VEXTOR-800095 format. One record per residue (C-alpha): z, y, x. Coordinates in nm, 3 decimals. Each point is the difference from the previous one (the first is absolute). Example, Ala and Ser with C-alpha at 12.3 -4.5 7.8 and 13.67 -1.06 7.14 Angstrom:
BEGIN
        zz        yy        xx
     0.780    -0.450     1.230
    -0.066     0.344     0.137
//
This chain:
BEGIN
        zz        yy        xx
   -13.565    -9.721   -11.948
    -0.342     0.106    -0.090
    -0.255    -0.066     0.260
    -0.132     0.283     0.127
    -0.364     0.095    -0.005
    -0.153    -0.104     0.316
    -0.286     0.242     0.054
    -0.313    -0.169     0.216
    -0.096     0.137     0.332
    -0.326     0.106     0.110
    -0.007     0.216     0.330
    -0.153     0.300     0.002
    -0.011     0.223     0.356
     0.038     0.325     0.041
    -0.081     0.156     0.305
     0.026     0.353     0.172
     0.085     0.156     0.312
    -0.067    -0.382     0.177
     0.282    -0.126    -0.233
    -0.068    -0.256    -0.207
     0.255    -0.049    -0.376
    -0.068    -0.330    -0.190
     0.123     0.036    -0.346
    -0.014    -0.319    -0.196
     0.066     0.154    -0.331
    -0.274     0.302     0.013
    -0.144    -0.195    -0.298
     0.217     0.136    -0.256
    -0.153     0.315     0.026
    -0.183     0.062    -0.301
    -0.086     0.350    -0.105
    -0.138    -0.059    -0.353
     0.346    -0.187    -0.063
    -0.190    -0.257    -0.204
    -0.047    -0.322     0.292
     0.129    -0.297    -0.240
     0.124    -0.137     0.294
     0.229     0.261     0.097
     0.102     0.045    -0.334
     0.123    -0.373    -0.037
     0.193     0.039     0.300
     0.199     0.315    -0.110
     0.049    -0.134    -0.328
     0.151    -0.305     0.184
     0.226     0.234     0.214
     0.119     0.168    -0.324
     0.081    -0.359    -0.138
     0.213    -0.074     0.322
     0.204     0.323     0.006
     0.055    -0.111    -0.369
     0.115    -0.331     0.129
     0.212     0.153     0.249
     0.186     0.280    -0.180
     0.049    -0.266    -0.277
     0.382    -0.022     0.112
     0.010     0.386    -0.077
    -0.223     0.028    -0.290
     0.313     0.081    -0.212
     0.146     0.210     0.192
    -0.315     0.215     0.033
    -0.020    -0.009    -0.406
     0.365     0.104     0.024
    -0.081     0.325     0.250
    -0.313     0.066    -0.171
     0.201     0.043    -0.355
     0.300     0.201     0.176
    -0.232     0.224     0.168
    -0.238     0.063    -0.333
     0.378     0.045    -0.174
     0.100     0.300     0.248
    -0.333     0.200    -0.127
    -0.021     0.242    -0.269
    -0.329    -0.115    -0.149
    -0.064     0.248    -0.245
     0.011     0.272     0.274
    -0.137     0.310     0.085
    -0.088     0.243     0.298
     0.091     0.383     0.004
    -0.201     0.228    -0.138
    -0.206     0.213     0.219
    -0.200     0.321    -0.122
    -0.296     0.133     0.135
    -0.273     0.279    -0.147
     0.262     0.014    -0.319
    -0.047    -0.439    -0.041
     0.310    -0.206     0.057
    -0.116    -0.347     0.105
     0.203    -0.314     0.005
    -0.043    -0.386     0.007
     0.223    -0.213    -0.160
     0.040    -0.360    -0.074
     0.070    -0.238    -0.308
     0.195    -0.278    -0.014
    -0.126    -0.345     0.078
    -0.346     0.188     0.150
    -0.120    -0.034     0.348
    -0.142     0.344     0.044
     0.084     0.375    -0.025
    -0.170     0.208    -0.285
    -0.098     0.371     0.133
     0.095     0.281    -0.239
    -0.032     0.378    -0.089
     0.113     0.272    -0.190
    -0.133     0.363    -0.011
     0.227     0.267     0.082
     0.284    -0.173    -0.153
     0.188    -0.340     0.047
     0.081     0.089    -0.332
    -0.423     0.006    -0.111
    -0.143    -0.372    -0.097
    -0.010    -0.260     0.266
    -0.370    -0.084     0.098
    -0.062    -0.313     0.155
    -0.247     0.017     0.291
    -0.032    -0.361     0.106
     0.190    -0.274    -0.084
    -0.047    -0.241     0.312
     0.133    -0.309    -0.215
    -0.289     0.052    -0.230
    -0.257     0.034     0.301
     0.203    -0.258     0.207
    -0.153    -0.285    -0.315
    -0.178    -0.270     0.097
     0.082     0.056     0.345
     0.198    -0.175     0.264
     0.029     0.255     0.168
     0.006     0.421    -0.020
     0.078     0.303     0.176
    -0.047     0.344    -0.085
    -0.147     0.234     0.257
    -0.067     0.355    -0.066
     0.096     0.155    -0.285
    -0.106     0.376    -0.042
    -0.080     0.223    -0.321
    -0.237     0.320     0.059
     0.201     0.327    -0.041
    -0.167     0.082    -0.366
     0.208    -0.310    -0.086
    -0.281    -0.152    -0.179
    -0.123    -0.298     0.236
     0.162    -0.278     0.190
    -0.129    -0.172     0.255
     0.150    -0.310     0.150
    -0.019    -0.287     0.246
     0.086    -0.390    -0.037
    -0.020    -0.304     0.232
    -0.023    -0.330    -0.222
    -0.054    -0.231     0.291
     0.313     0.126     0.278
    -0.264     0.088     0.268
     0.083     0.367     0.001
    -0.385     0.098    -0.170
     0.027     0.208    -0.280
    -0.195     0.079    -0.303
     0.012     0.369    -0.114
    -0.043     0.042    -0.393
     0.004     0.331    -0.203
     0.216     0.043    -0.322
    -0.057     0.344    -0.221
     0.353     0.056    -0.099
    -0.124     0.200    -0.343
    -0.218    -0.260    -0.158
    -0.306     0.204     0.013
    -0.179    -0.224     0.250
    -0.044    -0.285     0.197
    -0.094    -0.084     0.344
    -0.143    -0.331     0.084
    -0.066     0.010     0.359
     0.226    -0.150     0.182
    -0.013     0.041     0.421
     0.066    -0.330     0.180
     0.076    -0.064     0.360
     0.227     0.308     0.073
     0.379     0.030     0.140
     0.123     0.109    -0.322
     0.035     0.368     0.171
    -0.108     0.252    -0.239
     0.040     0.390    -0.034
    -0.153     0.230    -0.246
    -0.155     0.299     0.074
     0.058     0.320    -0.179
    -0.267    -0.013    -0.290
     0.132    -0.294    -0.132
    -0.339    -0.166     0.027
     0.010    -0.123     0.331
     0.173    -0.271     0.161
     0.009    -0.096     0.350
     0.093    -0.321     0.150
    -0.009    -0.248     0.272
    -0.242    -0.303     0.053
     0.133    -0.302     0.225
    -0.273    -0.204     0.263
    -0.074    -0.321    -0.218
     0.099    -0.186     0.303
     0.253     0.130     0.175
     0.182     0.192    -0.291
     0.034     0.294     0.253
     0.001     0.345    -0.253
    -0.303     0.176     0.182
    -0.190     0.243    -0.198
     0.102     0.225    -0.252
    -0.230     0.030    -0.343
    -0.065     0.252    -0.288
     0.017    -0.063    -0.367
    -0.072     0.203    -0.274
     0.128    -0.134    -0.346
    -0.241    -0.146    -0.277
    -0.268    -0.130     0.276
    -0.113    -0.287     0.166
     0.205    -0.098     0.333
    -0.320    -0.109     0.145
    -0.073     0.398     0.014
     0.322     0.109     0.187
    -0.041     0.235     0.300
     0.135    -0.134     0.346
     0.245     0.278     0.124
     0.158    -0.166     0.338
    -0.105    -0.304     0.188
     0.240    -0.055     0.265
    -0.204    -0.243     0.255
     0.270    -0.041     0.279
     0.138    -0.372    -0.070
     0.308     0.105     0.091
     0.090     0.256    -0.256
     0.039    -0.057    -0.354
    -0.012     0.352    -0.256
     0.226     0.085    -0.274
     0.008     0.301    -0.246
     0.279     0.228    -0.190
     0.004     0.332    -0.174
     0.151     0.283     0.150
     0.385     0.121    -0.139
    -0.235     0.305    -0.092
    -0.237    -0.181    -0.145
    -0.249     0.176     0.153
    -0.149    -0.225     0.232
    -0.084    -0.416     0.005
     0.107    -0.106     0.291
    -0.163    -0.280     0.187
     0.177    -0.143     0.316
    -0.159    -0.245     0.263
     0.299    -0.197     0.138
     0.061    -0.250     0.283
     0.347    -0.078     0.147
    -0.046     0.263     0.282
    -0.241     0.263    -0.088
    -0.083     0.126    -0.363
    -0.240     0.286    -0.115
     0.004     0.221    -0.349
    -0.284     0.149    -0.165
     0.048     0.193    -0.320
    -0.231     0.053    -0.313
     0.022     0.328    -0.256
     0.159    -0.173    -0.330
    -0.155     0.254    -0.177
    -0.377    -0.070     0.133
    -0.024    -0.376     0.022
    -0.302     0.036     0.195
     0.127     0.209     0.279
    -0.062    -0.176     0.351
     0.315    -0.172     0.162
     0.119     0.228     0.252
     0.190    -0.155     0.302
     0.333     0.184     0.013
     0.044    -0.074     0.382
    -0.214    -0.289     0.171
     0.152    -0.332     0.125
     0.097    -0.104     0.350
     0.264     0.021     0.261
     0.227    -0.230    -0.205
     0.075     0.276    -0.264
     0.171    -0.134    -0.283
    -0.019     0.308    -0.285
     0.050     0.018    -0.362
    -0.120     0.274    -0.221
     0.117     0.193    -0.316
    -0.093     0.331    -0.165
     0.259     0.186    -0.203
     0.008     0.367    -0.047
    -0.294     0.096     0.149
     0.023    -0.173     0.346
     0.019    -0.293     0.161
     0.317    -0.216     0.127
    -0.040    -0.299     0.235
     0.213    -0.281     0.129
    -0.122    -0.044     0.346
     0.114    -0.204     0.308
    -0.194     0.281     0.245
     0.276     0.008     0.311
     0.233    -0.125    -0.241
     0.034    -0.398    -0.011
     0.238     0.040    -0.295
    -0.197     0.219    -0.191
    -0.032     0.394    -0.060
    -0.049     0.234    -0.298
    -0.242     0.255     0.029
    -0.203     0.250    -0.238
    -0.321     0.183     0.036
    -0.182     0.189    -0.227
    -0.341    -0.112     0.098
    -0.204    -0.300    -0.175
    -0.151    -0.089     0.330
     0.192     0.030     0.366
    -0.132    -0.102     0.366
     0.334    -0.088     0.065
     0.381    -0.001    -0.047
     0.016     0.310     0.198
    -0.144     0.156    -0.349
     0.322    -0.072    -0.207
     0.371     0.106     0.051
     0.313    -0.257    -0.001
     0.233     0.016    -0.308
     0.165    -0.305     0.114
    -0.008    -0.043     0.395
    -0.027    -0.344     0.199
     0.356    -0.191     0.041
     0.082    -0.273     0.233
     0.258    -0.101    -0.257
    -0.158     0.042    -0.330
    -0.281    -0.183    -0.155
    -0.199     0.188    -0.253
    -0.132    -0.250    -0.264
    -0.101     0.210    -0.266
    -0.003     0.357    -0.184
    -0.042     0.147    -0.322
    -0.105     0.340    -0.094
     0.181     0.209    -0.266
    -0.006     0.385    -0.119
     0.338     0.021     0.131
     0.019    -0.211     0.316
    -0.152    -0.229     0.233
     0.186    -0.366    -0.075
     0.005    -0.256     0.281
     0.034    -0.352     0.026
     0.150    -0.096     0.351
     0.189    -0.251     0.200
     0.286     0.096     0.204
     0.206    -0.296     0.200
    -0.233    -0.212    -0.208
     0.094     0.091    -0.345
    -0.255     0.114    -0.242
     0.135     0.338    -0.152
    -0.132     0.371    -0.199
     0.030     0.322     0.220
    -0.116     0.320    -0.196
    -0.148     0.290     0.155
    -0.006     0.338    -0.234
    -0.304     0.226     0.021
     0.252     0.295    -0.013
     0.125     0.129     0.343
     0.331     0.060    -0.102
     0.049    -0.369    -0.098
     0.110    -0.274     0.279
    -0.107    -0.341     0.045
     0.177    -0.273    -0.154
     0.039    -0.381    -0.109
     0.011    -0.169    -0.285
     0.347    -0.187    -0.006
     0.118    -0.276    -0.120
     0.363    -0.228     0.011
    -0.122    -0.365     0.177
    -0.011    -0.005     0.333
    -0.326    -0.230     0.053
    -0.289     0.077    -0.293
    -0.327     0.090    -0.071
    -0.109     0.330    -0.190
    -0.380     0.123    -0.032
    -0.230     0.235    -0.178
    -0.051    -0.173    -0.320
    -0.329     0.106    -0.254
    -0.063     0.337     0.031
    -0.031     0.193    -0.329
    -0.095     0.365    -0.012
     0.050     0.192     0.307
     0.162     0.288    -0.210
     0.279    -0.171    -0.172
     0.212     0.046     0.328
     0.108    -0.348    -0.068
    -0.045    -0.258     0.272
     0.017    -0.360    -0.142
     0.194    -0.240     0.246
     0.006    -0.372     0.041
     0.368    -0.167     0.098
     0.109    -0.347     0.109
     0.181    -0.201     0.224
     0.105    -0.319     0.058
     0.248     0.005    -0.273
    -0.143     0.295    -0.218
    -0.249    -0.082    -0.269
    -0.318     0.213     0.040
     0.108     0.373    -0.096
    -0.196     0.291    -0.144
     0.095     0.323     0.044
    -0.109     0.341    -0.077
     0.098     0.260     0.283
    -0.004     0.363    -0.130
    -0.143     0.225     0.313
     0.169     0.242    -0.171
     0.385    -0.065    -0.001
    -0.019    -0.309     0.211
     0.144    -0.239    -0.262
    -0.119    -0.376    -0.054
    -0.028    -0.108    -0.356
    -0.025    -0.393    -0.024
    -0.264    -0.045    -0.229
     0.031    -0.387     0.040
     0.151    -0.333     0.169
    -0.176    -0.273    -0.046
     0.157    -0.252    -0.225
     0.154    -0.316     0.142
     0.099    -0.179    -0.297
     0.284    -0.277    -0.015
     0.349     0.019     0.181
    -0.152     0.235     0.265
     0.256     0.188     0.189
    -0.126     0.228     0.322
     0.355    -0.018     0.131
     0.016    -0.380     0.041
    -0.254     0.020     0.267
    -0.004     0.182     0.346
    -0.250     0.140     0.262
     0.031     0.068     0.373
    -0.228     0.126     0.288
     0.066    -0.201     0.335
    -0.199     0.010     0.294
    -0.140    -0.294     0.248
    -0.062     0.073     0.371
    -0.365    -0.152     0.051
    -0.060    -0.180     0.374
    -0.186     0.288     0.143
     0.338     0.260    -0.101
    -0.177     0.141    -0.300
     0.236     0.074    -0.290
    -0.128    -0.217    -0.357
     0.168     0.111    -0.335
     0.049    -0.257    -0.276
     0.088     0.051    -0.335
     0.260    -0.194    -0.176
     0.093    -0.075    -0.367
     0.280    -0.273    -0.141
     0.237    -0.075    -0.283
     0.337     0.211     0.096
     0.177    -0.358    -0.050
    -0.188    -0.184     0.250
     0.170    -0.132     0.245
    -0.118     0.126     0.297
     0.258    -0.173     0.251
    -0.220    -0.306    -0.021
    -0.369     0.003     0.005
    -0.205     0.026    -0.287
    -0.370    -0.056    -0.105
    -0.233     0.263     0.148
    -0.318     0.106    -0.164
    -0.168     0.201     0.318
    -0.287     0.186    -0.118
    -0.254     0.173     0.213
    -0.342     0.208     0.050
    -0.102     0.226     0.286
    -0.329     0.063    -0.037
    -0.217     0.328    -0.051
     0.294     0.236     0.029
     0.119    -0.077    -0.389
     0.378    -0.011     0.016
     0.199    -0.232    -0.209
     0.215     0.236    -0.144
     0.333    -0.140    -0.154
    -0.068    -0.047    -0.384
     0.165    -0.155    -0.315
    -0.139    -0.310    -0.131
     0.189    -0.134    -0.350
    -0.182    -0.354     0.106
     0.144    -0.009     0.351
     0.343     0.026    -0.193
    -0.060    -0.387    -0.079
     0.044    -0.102     0.353
     0.258     0.246     0.088
     0.237    -0.127    -0.308
    -0.090    -0.333     0.153
     0.171     0.079     0.337
    -0.281     0.138     0.184
    -0.031     0.294     0.275
    -0.302     0.188    -0.020
    -0.108     0.179     0.299
    -0.288     0.201     0.091
    -0.089     0.004     0.342
    -0.173     0.345     0.071
    -0.184    -0.099     0.334
    -0.283     0.206     0.208
    -0.350     0.015    -0.190
     0.149     0.217    -0.274
     0.094     0.355     0.039
     0.373    -0.018    -0.065
     0.048     0.216     0.318
    -0.318     0.170    -0.027
    -0.302    -0.046     0.191
     0.119    -0.137     0.316
     0.158    -0.302    -0.230
    -0.360    -0.030    -0.086
    -0.162    -0.040     0.306
     0.227    -0.196     0.148
    -0.076    -0.277    -0.238
    -0.387    -0.003    -0.026
    -0.292    -0.042     0.193
     0.122    -0.142     0.393
     0.369     0.066    -0.111
    -0.028    -0.275    -0.319
     0.215    -0.237     0.136
     0.291     0.245    -0.034
    -0.016    -0.062    -0.352
     0.024    -0.368     0.007
     0.301     0.039     0.291
     0.195     0.235    -0.235
     0.013    -0.205    -0.261
     0.083    -0.310     0.210
     0.262     0.200     0.142
     0.147     0.126    -0.270
     0.005    -0.362    -0.184
     0.205    -0.091     0.312
     0.281     0.279    -0.010
     0.055    -0.120    -0.367
     0.033    -0.361     0.118
     0.204     0.085     0.316
     0.263     0.247    -0.191
     0.084    -0.250    -0.243
    -0.175     0.143    -0.310
    -0.207    -0.269    -0.054
    -0.157    -0.329     0.152
    -0.300    -0.170     0.121
    -0.013    -0.237    -0.332
     0.127     0.320    -0.229
    -0.295     0.237     0.126
    -0.302     0.051    -0.228
    -0.220     0.243     0.155
    -0.313     0.132    -0.217
    -0.289     0.235     0.021
    -0.318     0.064    -0.174
    -0.379     0.103     0.109
     0.026     0.131     0.359
     0.369    -0.071    -0.064
    -0.139    -0.366    -0.022
    -0.133     0.048     0.354
     0.346     0.076     0.127
     0.143    -0.330    -0.174
    -0.260    -0.193     0.154
     0.036     0.142     0.325
     0.388    -0.010    -0.029
    -0.037    -0.403    -0.111
    -0.218    -0.054     0.335
     0.224     0.218     0.218
     0.352    -0.121    -0.141
    -0.074    -0.332    -0.204
     0.393    -0.105     0.040
     0.164     0.302    -0.081
    -0.077     0.023    -0.366
     0.065    -0.233    -0.284
    -0.303     0.039    -0.207
    -0.292     0.294    -0.017
    -0.169     0.163    -0.319
    -0.367     0.158     0.093
    -0.155     0.177    -0.256
    -0.387     0.048     0.008
     0.056    -0.037     0.388
    -0.263     0.129     0.230
     0.042    -0.246     0.207
    -0.357    -0.071     0.215
    -0.035     0.305     0.160
    -0.234    -0.018     0.277
    -0.284    -0.207    -0.219
     0.062     0.215    -0.275
    -0.030     0.332     0.182
    -0.310    -0.095     0.155
    -0.166    -0.062    -0.289
    -0.145     0.340    -0.109
    -0.114    -0.127    -0.358
     0.364    -0.056    -0.128
     0.191     0.265    -0.167
     0.207     0.243     0.224
    -0.100    -0.114     0.322
    -0.173     0.306     0.140
     0.209     0.252    -0.107
     0.280    -0.164     0.122
    -0.056    -0.034     0.356
     0.220     0.338     0.083
     0.261    -0.241    -0.158
    -0.075    -0.356     0.192
    -0.247     0.138     0.262
    -0.368    -0.164     0.016
    -0.025    -0.366     0.099
    -0.344     0.111     0.165
     0.210     0.150     0.273
     0.160    -0.271     0.201
     0.337     0.195     0.075
     0.056    -0.002    -0.385
    -0.159    -0.349    -0.050
     0.231    -0.158     0.246
     0.302     0.187    -0.134
    -0.092    -0.097    -0.348
    -0.042    -0.369     0.047
     0.293     0.010     0.207
     0.227     0.063    -0.370
    -0.232    -0.109    -0.248
     0.164    -0.260    -0.215
    -0.243    -0.230    -0.067
    -0.123    -0.013     0.373
     0.315    -0.050     0.090
     0.199    -0.300    -0.147
     0.143    -0.241     0.195
     0.132    -0.370    -0.021
     0.359     0.112    -0.099
     0.256    -0.068    -0.300
    -0.059     0.295    -0.271
     0.231     0.068    -0.231
    -0.124    -0.044    -0.379
    -0.288     0.265    -0.082
    -0.138     0.142    -0.306
    -0.314     0.210    -0.010
    -0.104     0.169    -0.294
    -0.373     0.163    -0.054
    -0.279     0.060    -0.223
    -0.330    -0.144    -0.096
    -0.141     0.340     0.018
     0.199     0.187     0.231
    -0.257     0.307     0.133
     0.281     0.107     0.327
     0.107    -0.389     0.147
    -0.294    -0.232    -0.116
     0.148    -0.301    -0.181
    -0.126    -0.230     0.313
     0.221     0.182     0.231
     0.328    -0.169    -0.152
    -0.159    -0.321    -0.104
    -0.115    -0.059     0.372
     0.323     0.090     0.153
     0.187    -0.246    -0.214
    -0.232    -0.283     0.056
     0.048     0.053     0.382
     0.374     0.019    -0.061
     0.028    -0.361    -0.165
    -0.230    -0.118     0.252
     0.176     0.141     0.298
     0.350    -0.039    -0.081
     0.234    -0.272     0.137
     0.232     0.036    -0.277
     0.039    -0.082    -0.361
     0.067     0.310    -0.176
    -0.206     0.100    -0.275
    -0.305     0.254     0.028
    -0.108     0.120    -0.313
    -0.278     0.203    -0.165
     0.029     0.224    -0.326
    -0.381     0.084    -0.069
    -0.040     0.212    -0.313
    -0.297    -0.058    -0.106
    -0.095     0.337    -0.201
     0.187     0.249     0.228
    -0.076     0.162     0.329
     0.223     0.172     0.245
     0.275     0.158    -0.231
     0.039    -0.298    -0.215
     0.048    -0.026    -0.351
    -0.117     0.277    -0.208
     0.237    -0.007    -0.279
     0.342     0.127     0.058
     0.147    -0.345    -0.133
    -0.161    -0.227     0.176
     0.064     0.191     0.347
     0.346    -0.088    -0.080
    -0.109    -0.339    -0.028
    -0.100    -0.025     0.345
     0.283     0.139     0.114
     0.215    -0.231    -0.153
    -0.178    -0.275     0.177
     0.052     0.160     0.308
     0.356     0.056    -0.065
     0.037    -0.348    -0.123
    -0.141    -0.135     0.350
     0.230     0.213     0.208
     0.269    -0.087    -0.201
    -0.097    -0.344     0.021
    -0.058    -0.025     0.361
     0.359     0.126     0.111
     0.218    -0.206    -0.303
    -0.219    -0.320     0.189
    -0.138    -0.056    -0.378
    -0.353    -0.017     0.174
    -0.071    -0.211     0.301
     0.005     0.169     0.329
//
């Protein structure tokens, strides 16, 4: 096997609260990402990974070809109408990126190509389209692009009539853009150049120099970031200031772009709310005296407290309100019951009772799709499960019928009846019941242990809902069981599930995952050598923590863009995401949080034990988890481990947090991960 790169040690001491931590690989940090020594080291890491994975290189190619062969390459989305314009996107065979189109008034009208991402991506190793929005007079398009993978977007303008050109380019934005009603004014969000915190809202007039743009809002609190959107009524530009525990929304009259932003409800008391406007009223999703959120309404543009509102959806201990959509005929609520995301309809007519949109499967994910015209009385619903490819339904509010508009094509010999999904529960060490979703081939012999890919996340209240993946079939068809560990830190069971997996309770996320893994081994579903765990970003933190806490329980670990250097990162306010994530992880400048974070931080707790094979994946331009975190972690694991199992790092030199941008390039990354997993459980790779 190829010799692993050895990163030199240059001790650097970080001292706080009377505690001195020595970091031998702190030198790997380079904010500019141009240090020749670091780039050479990362290139050596990639070469070593190539060598280690050489025994499964042919398998990787086979997997990629299989995954690509399941995709309908010339696919298109279901059109959605708004203001008399049908919008959709489509792919062409052999091309990586989408083409965005419209037809005026009718789908029989000539197609107009708004933007071809393939053309815009030419000459760039990475391309990401942020916001794309057309003025309501249909004449001008604004769109945001990132060609570096740092989530820093440049905003461009295009005249769709061919009568004018707009050479101005707005740089340094988050990609968040909204048109005012005059068709000439656009609002956008700028980011802090160092931390990349979206902190300012600006106003631009079409055809003018961006240097003359007007600052509308400066969010000076470093724990908040800003976002903008257009209300459902299109009467207001909404500005939200957000952090994990608290929000504040301001409104600007879309018909008067120079209108001063007006605070809807002042921030405070850990009040998290979101506002929309429709039919002359303001609707709120609010956690005021409602941990699982309520929906309330008021006709006032500014209120002093929630006493000025009236409940439409009352608080519930059992039902978590995720989102809502506003239509002429009904309020449509995206809600979670018994960890299942579904859709409930509340007709405005007092004679009609609320009802839930029913589906056949016991475990699924259904949510509100793209909102078109509010007066069409048709709700677009996205539906999927572990065995059902993504479906797009149009649900009629008039007769409660579901019309299937599209099911994501899966080419080849796919038969959904050949696979079976189930949900089990595992009792965690503190007595909590934790759900696990599983899927495998129906003909898999479950009387003997089988390979398991156990996936987890467990942070930010983000729920890993069961969904279909055509790429995953490559694992299932080779005898794997795929399992999602719905650990605390998500919101499967509402806000309490989130609160029990964050801040001082963060360790529950890790022990839940370990207890699930142990249960799968103890009950004969799998064995330790056949158990591969994976997670990305905050899920990569989960991987690093469980590797330290239970190194002999897993056959292999895959950690994607892993947040592993928790304490050092959270002490550095110059790094993106740090300050406005204090409510997620804690502020280590407070010794109480410092001690807890230090107790689980993967990088700080690597021990001299035998580790299973570890595959770390990262992106040089990652703006969320800096590349040096996984690079340092890999160096420390190699230096400390008492075994000889491979620890490898794949550094994508052209991408960031989301990995490769093209649809086929992303499949190549997945194929490599799966080849690693199969190589480990089949003993093709050294342990």
